[in-house]
C-alpha positions as CSV (number, residue, x, y, z in Angstrom):
1,M,120.8,135.5,168.3
2,R,121.2,138.6,170.3
3,I,124.7,140.2,170.3
4,G,125.9,142.8,172.8
5,L,128.5,144.8,170.8
6,L,131.0,146.5,173.2
7,T,132.9,149.5,171.9
8,E,135.2,152.2,173.2
9,G,135.6,155.5,171.3
10,G,134.0,154.1,168.2
11,Y,130.7,152.8,166.9
12,P,128.0,154.1,166.8
13,Y,129.7,157.5,166.8
14,V,130.7,159.2,163.5
15,S,134.4,159.2,164.5
16,G,136.4,156.6,166.3
17,E,138.5,153.5,166.0
18,A,136.9,150.5,164.3
19,G,133.7,152.3,163.7
20,L,133.5,151.5,160.0
21,W,134.3,147.8,160.7
22,C,131.6,147.6,163.3
23,D,129.0,149.2,160.9
24,R,129.9,146.7,158.2
25,L,129.7,143.8,160.6
26,V,126.3,144.8,161.9
27,R,124.8,145.5,158.5
28,G,126.2,142.2,157.1
29,L,124.6,140.1,159.9
30,G,121.0,141.2,159.4
31,Q,119.8,137.8,160.7
32,H,121.0,138.7,164.2
33,E,119.9,141.4,166.7
34,F,122.5,143.8,168.1
35,D,122.6,145.8,171.4
36,V,125.4,148.4,171.3
37,Y,127.1,149.4,174.5
38,A,129.5,152.3,173.8
39,L,132.1,154.0,176.0
40,T,132.9,157.5,174.8
41,R,136.3,159.2,175.1
42,S,135.6,162.9,174.6
43,E,132.9,165.5,174.5
44,R,133.7,166.3,170.9
45,Q,133.0,162.7,169.9
46,E,129.6,162.8,171.6
47,A,128.8,166.1,170.0
48,R,129.4,164.8,166.4
49,G,126.5,162.2,166.9
50,W,125.9,158.8,165.6
51,V,126.1,157.2,162.2
52,P,122.7,156.0,160.7
53,L,121.9,152.7,162.4
54,P,120.4,149.7,160.6
55,P,117.2,148.1,161.9
56,Q,118.9,145.2,163.5
57,V,120.4,147.5,166.1
58,S,117.6,147.4,168.7
59,R,119.2,149.4,171.6
60,V,122.2,151.7,172.2
61,R,123.5,152.5,175.7
62,T,126.4,154.9,176.2
63,A,128.7,155.9,179.1
64,S,131.3,158.5,179.4
65,L,135.0,157.9,180.1
66,W,135.9,161.6,180.0
67,D,133.3,163.3,182.2
68,A,134.1,162.6,185.9
69,E,130.7,163.0,187.5
70,D,130.3,162.5,191.2
71,D,128.0,159.6,191.9
72,G,127.0,161.0,195.2
73,V,127.4,157.6,196.9
74,V,128.7,157.8,200.5
75,Y,130.1,154.5,201.9
76,G,129.5,153.3,205.4
77,R,132.2,151.8,207.5
78,R,131.8,148.3,206.2
79,A,131.8,149.4,202.6
80,R,134.9,151.5,203.1
81,R,136.7,148.5,204.6
82,R,135.7,146.3,201.6
83,F,136.9,149.0,199.2
84,A,140.2,149.4,200.9
85,E,140.8,145.7,201.0
86,H,140.0,145.1,197.3
87,Y,141.7,148.2,196.0
88,G,144.8,147.4,198.1
89,E,144.9,143.9,196.6
90,L,144.6,145.3,193.1
91,A,147.4,147.9,193.8
92,A,149.6,145.2,195.2
93,T,149.5,143.2,192.0
94,L,150.6,146.3,190.1
95,S,153.5,147.3,192.3
96,T,155.1,143.8,192.1
97,T,155.0,143.5,188.3
98,V,158.4,143.7,186.7
99,P,158.5,146.5,184.0
100,G,159.2,145.0,180.6
101,Q,157.6,141.7,181.5
102,V,154.1,141.3,180.2
103,P,151.8,140.1,183.0
104,G,150.4,136.7,182.3
105,A,153.4,135.6,180.2
106,V,156.0,133.4,181.9
107,S,159.1,132.0,180.4
108,R,159.7,128.2,180.3
109,A,162.4,128.4,182.9
110,D,160.1,130.5,185.2
111,S,157.2,128.1,184.7
112,E,159.3,125.1,185.6
113,A,160.6,126.8,188.7
114,A,157.3,128.3,189.9
115,P,154.4,126.8,187.9
116,D,151.7,128.3,190.1
117,Q,153.1,131.8,190.6
118,S,151.6,133.3,187.5
119,A,148.2,131.7,188.1
120,L,148.3,132.9,191.7
121,E,149.0,136.5,190.7
122,A,146.3,136.4,188.0
123,D,143.7,135.1,190.5
124,R,144.7,137.8,193.0
125,F,144.1,140.5,190.4
126,A,140.8,138.9,189.2
127,N,139.5,138.6,192.8
128,A,140.3,142.2,193.5
129,L,138.7,143.4,190.2
130,Y,135.5,141.4,190.7
131,G,135.4,142.3,194.4
132,L,135.3,146.0,193.4
133,A,132.6,145.3,190.8
134,E,130.4,143.5,193.4
135,L,130.9,146.4,195.8
136,A,129.9,148.9,193.1
137,R,126.8,146.8,192.4
138,D,125.9,146.6,196.1
139,E,126.5,150.3,196.9
140,G,125.5,152.0,193.7
141,G,128.9,153.1,192.3
142,L,132.6,153.5,192.7
143,P,133.8,156.9,191.2
144,R,133.9,158.8,194.5
145,A,135.7,156.0,196.2
146,L,138.2,155.6,193.4
147,R,139.1,159.3,193.6
148,S,139.3,159.3,197.4
149,E,142.3,159.6,199.7
150,T,141.7,156.0,200.7
151,A,142.6,154.9,197.1
152,V,145.7,157.0,197.0
153,R,146.9,155.7,200.4
154,A,146.2,152.1,199.4
155,L,148.3,152.6,196.3
156,E,151.1,154.2,198.3
157,R,151.1,151.4,200.8
158,A,151.4,148.8,198.0
159,C,154.3,150.8,196.4
160,R,156.2,151.0,199.8
161,A,155.6,147.4,200.8
162,P,158.4,144.8,200.8
163,G,158.7,143.1,197.4
164,A,157.5,146.1,195.5
165,H,159.5,146.8,192.3
166,R,162.1,149.6,192.4
167,L,160.1,151.9,190.0
168,A,157.0,151.5,192.2
169,R,159.0,152.4,195.4
170,E,160.3,155.5,193.6
171,A,156.8,156.8,192.8
172,R,156.3,160.2,194.4
173,V,152.9,161.6,195.6
174,P,152.2,163.4,192.3
175,D,152.9,160.1,190.5
176,L,150.5,158.3,192.8
177,L,147.8,160.9,192.2
178,T,148.2,160.6,188.5
179,V,148.0,156.8,188.6
180,A,144.9,156.8,190.8
181,A,143.2,159.3,188.5
182,R,143.9,157.1,185.4
183,L,142.8,153.9,187.2
184,E,139.5,155.6,188.1
185,R,138.9,156.4,184.5
186,A,139.8,152.8,183.4
187,L,137.7,151.2,186.1
188,R,134.6,153.4,185.5
189,P,132.7,150.6,183.7
190,L,132.6,148.8,187.1
191,S,130.0,151.4,188.2
192,L,127.6,151.0,185.2
193,D,124.1,149.5,185.5
194,W,124.6,147.4,182.4
195,Y,124.9,144.0,184.1
196,E,121.3,143.2,184.9
197,D,118.8,140.8,183.3
198,D,117.4,143.6,181.1
199,G,120.9,144.7,180.0
200,L,123.9,142.6,179.1
201,G,122.3,139.7,180.9
202,A,119.7,139.5,178.1
203,V,122.2,139.0,175.3
204,D,123.4,135.6,174.0
205,L,127.0,136.8,173.4
206,C,129.2,139.8,174.2
207,H,131.4,140.9,171.4
208,A,134.1,143.4,172.4
209,A,135.4,145.3,169.4
210,S,138.7,145.9,171.1
211,G,140.6,144.9,174.3
212,G,141.3,147.0,177.3
213,T,138.5,149.0,178.8
214,A,136.0,148.1,176.0
215,A,136.2,144.4,177.1
216,L,135.7,145.2,180.8
217,P,131.9,145.2,180.5
218,G,132.1,141.8,178.8
219,L,134.2,140.5,181.7
220,L,131.5,141.7,184.2
221,A,128.7,140.3,182.1
222,R,130.4,136.9,182.2
223,H,131.0,137.2,185.9
224,F,127.5,138.3,186.9
225,C,125.4,136.7,184.1
226,E,127.6,133.9,182.6
227,V,127.4,135.5,179.1
228,P,130.2,134.3,176.8
229,L,132.7,136.8,175.6
230,L,134.3,137.2,172.2
231,V,137.2,139.7,171.9
232,T,138.4,141.1,168.5
233,E,141.6,143.1,168.3
234,Y,143.0,144.5,165.1
235,G,145.6,146.5,167.1
236,V,146.6,145.3,170.6
237,R,145.7,148.0,173.1
238,L,148.3,146.9,175.5
239,R,151.0,147.6,172.9
240,A,149.8,151.1,172.6
241,H,150.1,151.6,176.3
242,Y,153.8,150.6,176.1
243,L,154.5,152.9,173.2
244,T,152.6,156.1,174.2
245,D,152.8,158.6,177.1
246,P,156.5,159.3,176.8
247,D,156.2,162.4,179.0
248,S,155.1,160.6,182.1
249,S,157.6,159.4,184.7
250,P,158.9,155.9,184.7
251,S,156.9,155.1,187.8
252,I,153.6,156.1,186.2
253,R,154.4,154.2,183.0
254,A,155.3,151.1,185.0
255,L,152.2,151.0,187.2
256,L,149.8,151.8,184.4
257,A,151.4,149.2,182.0
258,A,151.1,146.6,184.8
259,F,147.4,147.4,185.2
260,H,146.7,147.1,181.5
261,G,148.8,144.0,181.2
262,R,146.9,142.3,184.1
263,L,143.6,143.4,182.5
264,A,144.6,142.0,179.1
265,A,145.7,138.7,180.7
266,E,142.3,138.4,182.5
267,T,140.4,139.2,179.4
268,Y,142.2,136.6,177.4
269,R,141.7,134.0,180.1
270,R,138.0,134.5,180.4
271,A,137.1,135.0,176.7
272,A,135.5,132.1,174.9
273,L,137.3,133.0,171.7
274,I,139.8,135.7,170.7
275,T,140.0,136.9,167.1
276,P,143.2,138.9,166.2
277,G,143.2,140.7,162.9
278,N,146.7,139.6,161.9
279,A,149.6,137.5,163.1
280,H,151.3,140.6,164.6
281,A,148.4,141.1,167.0
282,R,148.3,137.3,167.6
283,R,151.9,137.2,168.7
284,W,151.2,140.0,171.2
285,Q,148.2,138.2,172.5
286,E,150.1,134.9,173.0
287,R,152.8,136.9,174.8
288,C,150.2,138.3,177.1
289,G,149.0,134.8,178.1
290,A,146.3,134.1,175.5
291,D,145.6,130.4,175.0
292,R,146.6,129.4,171.5
293,A,143.6,127.1,171.2
294,K,141.2,130.2,171.7
295,L,142.8,132.2,168.8
296,R,141.2,132.6,165.4
297,T,142.8,135.0,163.0
298,V,140.2,137.0,161.1
299,H,141.5,139.7,158.8
300,P,139.6,143.0,158.7
301,G,137.0,143.2,156.0
302,M,137.2,146.1,153.5
303,D,134.8,147.2,150.7
304,A,136.4,146.4,147.4
305,T,133.7,148.0,145.3
306,P,135.1,151.6,145.2
307,F,138.4,150.2,143.9
308,A,137.0,147.9,141.2
309,E,137.4,150.3,138.3
310,A,141.0,151.1,139.1
311,G,141.8,147.4,139.6
312,E,140.3,146.4,136.3
313,S,142.3,149.0,134.3
314,P,145.8,149.2,135.7
315,E,147.2,150.2,132.3
316,C,145.7,153.7,132.7
317,A,148.2,154.6,135.4
318,D,151.0,157.0,134.8
319,P,154.1,154.7,134.6
320,R,156.4,157.4,136.1
321,T,154.3,158.4,139.2
322,L,154.7,157.0,142.7
323,V,151.8,157.5,145.1
324,W,151.7,157.6,148.9
325,V,148.2,157.7,150.5
326,G,147.4,157.9,154.2
327,R,147.2,160.1,157.3
328,V,150.2,162.4,157.7
329,E,151.9,161.8,161.0
330,P,155.5,161.1,162.2
331,A,155.0,157.3,162.3
332,K,154.5,157.3,158.5
333,D,158.1,158.5,158.1
334,L,157.6,160.8,155.0
335,V,161.0,162.2,155.7
336,S,162.7,158.9,154.7
337,L,160.3,158.7,151.7
338,L,161.4,162.2,150.5
339,H,165.1,161.3,150.9
340,A,164.5,158.0,149.0
341,F,162.7,160.0,146.2
342,A,165.8,162.2,145.9
343,E,167.8,159.0,145.1
344,I,165.1,157.9,142.7
345,R,165.3,161.2,140.7
346,K,169.0,160.6,140.1
347,E,168.2,157.4,138.4
348,E,164.8,158.3,136.9
349,P,164.7,162.1,136.3
350,G,161.1,162.0,135.0
351,A,159.6,160.4,138.2
352,R,157.0,162.2,140.2
353,L,155.7,161.6,143.8
354,R,152.2,162.4,144.9
355,I,151.6,162.5,148.7
356,V,147.9,162.3,149.3
357,G,146.5,162.8,152.7
358,G,146.1,165.3,155.6
359,P,147.0,165.5,159.3
360,A,144.6,164.4,162.0
361,D,146.0,166.6,164.9
362,P,148.3,169.5,165.5
363,E,151.3,167.2,165.7
364,G,150.5,165.9,162.2
365,A,150.0,169.5,160.9
366,A,153.5,170.4,162.1
367,Y,154.9,167.3,160.6
368,L,153.3,168.1,157.3
369,A,154.7,171.6,157.3
370,H,158.2,170.1,158.0
371,C,157.8,167.7,155.1
372,K,156.7,170.4,152.7
373,G,159.8,172.5,153.7
374,L,162.1,169.5,153.1
375,A,160.5,168.8,149.7
376,A,161.1,172.4,148.7
377,Q,164.7,172.1,149.8
378,L,165.4,168.7,148.1
379,F,163.5,169.5,144.9
380,P,163.7,173.2,143.9
381,D,161.2,174.1,141.1
382,E,162.3,172.8,137.8
383,A,161.6,174.2,134.3
384,D,162.1,172.8,130.8
385,G,163.5,176.0,129.4
386,P,164.3,179.6,130.3
387,H,160.8,180.8,129.5
388,A,158.8,177.9,131.2
389,V,157.3,177.9,134.6
390,G,159.0,175.5,137.0
391,S,157.2,172.8,139.0
392,N,158.1,170.6,141.9
393,P,158.2,166.8,141.3
394,V,156.6,166.3,144.7
395,S,153.0,167.3,145.3
396,F,151.0,167.4,148.6
397,E,147.3,166.8,148.0
398,E,144.1,165.7,149.6
399,T,141.2,163.7,148.3
400,G,137.9,165.4,147.6
401,G,139.1,167.9,145.0
402,P,138.5,167.8,141.2
403,E,141.8,166.0,140.5
404,L,141.4,163.3,143.2
405,P,137.8,162.9,144.1
406,S,138.4,159.7,146.1
407,R,141.1,157.4,147.4
408,A,140.6,155.1,144.5
409,D,141.5,158.0,142.1
410,A,144.6,158.6,144.2
411,Y,145.8,155.0,143.8
412,A,144.8,155.0,140.1
413,S,147.0,158.0,139.4
414,G,150.2,156.1,139.8
415,A,151.8,152.9,138.8
416,L,153.5,152.3,142.1
417,V,152.3,152.7,145.7
418,V,154.8,153.3,148.4
419,L,154.5,152.8,152.2
420,S,157.3,154.1,154.4
421,S,156.0,153.7,157.9
422,V,158.1,152.8,161.0
423,V,155.0,151.8,163.0
424,E,152.0,150.1,161.5
425,G,149.2,147.8,162.6
426,F,147.2,146.3,159.8
427,P,148.0,148.4,156.7
428,A,144.5,149.2,155.4
429,G,145.9,151.6,152.8
430,L,148.2,149.0,151.4
431,V,145.2,146.6,151.0
432,E,143.3,149.4,149.1
433,A,146.2,149.6,146.8
434,M,146.1,145.9,146.3
435,F,142.4,146.1,145.4
436,C,143.4,148.6,142.7
437,G,145.9,146.2,141.3
438,R,148.9,148.3,142.0
439,A,152.5,147.1,142.7
440,T,153.7,148.1,146.1
441,V,157.0,148.9,147.9
442,S,156.6,148.8,151.7
443,T,158.7,148.8,154.9
444,D,158.7,145.7,156.9
445,V,156.7,146.8,160.0
446,G,153.6,145.5,161.7
447,A,151.4,143.2,159.6
448,V,152.7,144.5,156.2
449,V,154.4,141.2,155.2
450,E,151.3,139.3,156.2
451,A,149.1,141.6,154.2
452,I,151.0,141.5,150.9
453,G,152.0,137.9,151.2
454,G,154.8,138.1,148.6
455,T,152.9,140.2,146.1
456,G,155.1,143.3,146.6
457,L,158.6,144.4,147.6
458,V,159.5,144.8,151.2
459,V,162.5,146.8,152.6
460,P,163.7,147.6,156.1
461,P,162.3,150.7,157.8
462,R,164.3,153.9,158.0
463,N,166.4,152.9,155.0
464,P,165.9,155.4,152.2
465,R,168.5,153.8,149.9
466,A,166.8,150.4,150.0
467,L,163.4,152.0,149.5
468,A,164.8,153.9,146.4
469,E,166.4,150.8,144.9
470,A,163.2,148.9,145.1
471,C,161.2,151.7,143.6
472,V,163.7,152.1,140.7
473,A,163.6,148.4,140.0
474,L,159.8,148.4,139.5
475,L,159.7,151.7,137.6
476,R,162.1,150.2,135.1
477,D,160.2,146.9,134.7
478,P,156.6,147.4,133.7
479,E,156.0,143.7,133.2
480,R,157.0,142.9,136.7
481,R,154.8,145.8,138.0
482,A,151.8,144.3,136.2
483,R,152.5,140.8,137.4
484,L,152.8,141.9,141.1
485,G,149.7,144.2,140.8
486,A,147.6,141.3,139.4
487,A,148.8,139.0,142.2
488,A,148.1,141.6,144.8
489,R,144.6,142.2,143.6
490,A,143.8,138.5,143.6
491,R,145.1,138.1,147.1
492,A,143.2,141.1,148.5
493,L,139.9,139.8,146.9
494,E,140.4,136.4,148.5
495,L,141.3,137.5,152.0
496,F,140.4,141.0,152.8
497,T,136.8,141.6,151.7
498,V,133.8,142.5,153.8
499,E,132.1,139.3,152.8
500,Q,134.9,137.2,154.1
501,N,135.0,139.0,157.4
502,V,131.2,138.8,157.9
503,A,131.0,135.1,157.0
504,A,133.9,134.4,159.4
505,F,132.1,136.1,162.3
506,H,128.8,134.4,161.5
507,G,130.5,131.0,161.9
508,I,132.3,132.1,165.1
509,Y,129.1,133.3,166.7
510,L,127.5,129.9,166.0
511,D,130.6,128.1,167.3
512,I,130.6,129.9,170.6
513,L,126.9,129.4,171.1
514,S,127.2,125.7,170.3
515,R,129.5,125.3,173.3
516,T,127.5,127.5,175.7
517,P,124.7,126.1,177.9
518,A,121.3,127.7,177.5
519,R,120.9,130.3,180.2
520,R,117.3,131.6,179.7
521,V,114.0,130.8,178.2
522,V,112.4,133.3,175.8
523,L,108.7,133.9,176.4
524,D,106.0,135.2,174.1
525,E,103.3,137.8,174.9
526,T,101.2,135.2,176.7
527,G,104.1,134.0,178.9
528,E,104.6,130.7,177.0
529,P,108.1,129.5,175.9
530,V,108.9,130.4,172.4
531,P,110.0,127.2,170.5
532,F,113.3,127.5,168.7
533,S,114.0,130.9,170.2
534,A,117.7,130.0,170.1
535,P,119.2,128.5,166.9
536,A,119.1,124.7,166.9
537,E,122.7,124.4,165.9
538,G,123.6,126.1,169.1
539,H,122.4,123.1,171.2
540,V,124.0,120.0,169.6
541,P,125.5,118.0,172.5
542,G,129.1,116.8,171.8
543,R,130.7,116.9,168.3
544,W,128.6,116.3,165.2
545,T,129.8,113.1,163.5
546,E,128.8,110.7,160.7
547,S,127.3,108.3,163.2
548,T,125.4,111.1,164.7
549,A,123.9,112.0,161.4
550,R,123.0,108.3,160.7
551,A,121.4,108.0,164.1
552,A,119.4,111.2,163.6
553,V,118.0,109.7,160.4
554,R,117.2,106.4,162.1
555,G,115.9,108.0,165.2
556,G,118.3,106.1,167.5
557,P,121.2,107.2,169.7
558,G,124.5,107.9,168.1
559,W,126.8,109.8,170.3
560,A,129.4,107.1,170.4
561,T,131.3,108.6,167.6
562,D,133.5,107.7,164.6
563,A,136.0,110.1,163.3
564,P,134.5,113.6,163.5
565,V,133.4,115.5,160.4
566,R,132.3,119.1,160.1
567,A,128.6,120.0,159.9
568,T,127.9,122.7,157.4
569,V,125.3,125.5,158.1
570,R,124.6,127.4,154.9
571,D,124.0,131.1,155.0
572,P,121.6,132.2,152.2
573,A,123.2,135.7,152.3
574,S,126.6,134.3,151.5
575,E,126.0,131.5,149.0
576,K,128.6,132.9,146.7
577,T,132.1,131.4,147.3
578,P,134.8,134.0,147.7
579,A,137.3,134.2,144.9
580,G,140.1,131.8,145.2
581,T,138.6,129.7,148.0
582,A,136.5,127.2,146.2
583,G,137.7,123.7,147.1
584,G,140.7,125.0,148.9
585,P,141.8,123.9,152.4
586,N,140.5,125.6,155.5
587,P,143.2,125.5,158.1
588,D,141.2,126.7,161.0
589,A,137.9,125.0,160.3
590,S,138.7,121.8,162.2
591,D,139.2,123.8,165.4
592,M,136.0,125.8,165.1
593,G,133.6,123.2,166.4
594,P,130.5,121.5,165.0
595,S,128.8,124.6,163.6
596,A,131.5,126.2,161.5
597,A,129.2,127.6,158.9
598,V,131.4,129.1,156.2
599,P,135.1,129.0,155.3
600,L,137.2,131.0,157.7
601,T,140.3,132.0,155.8
602,A,143.1,132.5,158.3
603,I,146.8,133.3,158.2
604,D,148.3,132.7,161.6
605,E,151.8,133.5,160.6
606,P,153.3,135.9,158.0
607,S,154.9,134.6,154.9
608,A,158.5,133.7,155.4
609,M,160.6,136.4,153.9
610,A,164.3,136.8,154.3
611,S,165.7,139.8,156.1
612,V,167.4,141.3,153.0
613,P,166.9,144.9,151.8
614,V,164.4,143.8,149.1
615,T,162.4,140.6,149.0
616,E,159.8,139.4,146.5
617,G,157.7,136.4,145.9
618,V,154.6,136.0,143.7
619,R,151.9,133.6,144.7
């Protein structure tokens, strides 16, 4: 089949979110054809170029979200009236949203009191959004209109209208100008020429690699061309909008959060399926109005090969060394880790801490300098005797040097891996440590508990004493470390490999296509229809059952069904059963439809772990 892969700030560029995951997905599904539609965030990203693309990528189309070019389109009177009407409706849905309440989510009491209110507001936003898209298609673009005085005045009228929220009414002119500029950037995909029969209209399925603006082309392809949409989120973009931009005024934050909340709710409502990467993201999606029946948890796939050697020889690690690996930034809370290590040194004087990683921006560089200064203050250079040279028990290093050529070497250098974050999505570094067979001590944030599943110790965030006690307990018990490390490696190989991820999406693609009516006929060079141009498993009417199979053999009708059973479509590229899944239950398979090709391992909720300073469970 032909997949339209939608990205924002990522693949096929060298740097960007989810770029590596997209590359592994495309390379792993060589039987399909991919068209990549990429939105770029900065000039620097475009200048760094693309990663090498596999042959199954047939076309790449890009558009800029950072370069505000003038489209040169001048509207006539009727077009200006249409724009003012649709933009005013969109602005009205933002000004009436209550800050702190996610649009699309209604409490049980509210739903009983006004069952149609949420749907009414959602339809109002959708009609305004698609009205703007149709205007852009008819007139050739929207950028100049979105930056015009008409847009700012429509936003001001909505904020001053009766029923507007207090924060919207308090918005000043500079606030309104800022909001209008950011809405113009977010709505820029409405003006693209991607939604024609030779663009996204030619694909069988749109797969958005994230929510937010990246999914907007998929919404328009569904609206104009009836192309089904699949949305994958490993970190919910709406959550980032609530947590970032602290320097903006409350009015700006409220209006922009309302827009992104409305867009997320519309995306979830129109998507054929939604694949969160963990239960933490899934809960956010449900809170934003996603239908639980559409959700399929698919953990991110990671390459276990570079960590195989370290995982097969855990006894080579230094039993007194703790390792932290990651990107240095305030959210990683290295300050608490250093204070915890000071407590550890009191109990285990021979312990050492290796902090491996570097900053990604000036804020991270300043934080790294602060941490180095704190380490020098907490741990003055020590020497064994009056004539020996002292050394600090805390070292700050980066991979790529002679001592630590790779991340696998960093994990292999210690017997215990520590994560001290206060904010975390899916902890990829923790999974790498699990591949290496290392015991872990982590803070209970994000999807950490879901990832380790009871194969490590979990402590509350911002609690150096609890972190120190957990580390000391494992440093003093090598048998327990080995037991946890072995269990962690087995869990990671079962749930978090590239093969598992690719197999899951192969089945999901077939599932969506099996429930989507055929939209087009593929012709050959002579203009004749190509037989079997779409996979046969994509056009089985109804659910495949035992009576259906018997009828197919006899040649007679058989859609009056018995109890349904799953049909199995075997993928020659993934005949090998993932470790730990042979014969096991498949909790999501019964919901995937008739063409669930391969086991889709899913964990919809994290393991139940008590809220105590240290918890442990070995599976």
